[in-house]
MILUMDO-869243 format. One line per 8 residues: number of its first residue (from 1); for each residue x, y, z of C-alpha. Coordinates in nm, 3 decimals. Example, Ala and Ser with C-alpha at 12.3 -4.5 7.8 and 13.67 -1.06 7.14 Angstrom:
2
1 = 1.230/-0.450/0.780; 1.367/-0.106/0.714
//
This chain:
46
1 = 8.356/8.009/6.668; 8.634/8.259/6.736; 8.386/8.531/6.834; 8.215/8.291/7.073; 8.542/8.202/7.245; 8.636/8.570/7.271; 8.302/8.643/7.439; 8.355/8.348/7.678
9 = 8.706/8.470/7.762; 8.579/8.823/7.822; 8.301/8.699/8.050; 8.546/8.481/8.243; 8.797/8.764/8.288; 8.530/9.012/8.399; 8.400/8.755/8.645; 8.751/8.700/8.779
17 = 8.800/9.075/8.814; 8.474/9.105/9.004; 8.569/8.816/9.235; 8.919/8.948/9.305; 8.795/9.300/9.376; 8.526/9.175/9.618; 8.780/8.947/9.785; 9.021/9.237/9.822
25 = 8.744/9.452/9.972; 8.652/9.174/10.219; 9.011/9.119/10.330; 9.073/9.492/10.380; 8.750/9.523/10.578; 8.858/9.229/10.795; 9.196/9.396/10.854; 9.030/9.725/10.954
33 = 8.786/9.538/11.179; 9.062/9.351/11.362; 9.260/9.674/11.402; 8.967/9.854/11.563; 8.891/9.548/11.779; 9.249/9.546/11.906; 9.226/9.919/11.978; 8.903/9.869/12.177
41 = 9.057/9.581/12.368; 9.362/9.790/12.467; 9.136/10.079/12.573; 8.931/9.849/12.793; 9.236/9.696/12.962; 9.397/10.035/13.037
//
């Protein structure tokens, strides 16, 4: 019983880690993309 709950907790925490790391990667990629888009826009206008 205890071993089973430990395994479930470990699986849940590893899943949460994976989700948070992928979310962080997506948000940083979005930030970089918007930065480069703003740069391109300013280059075009000038």
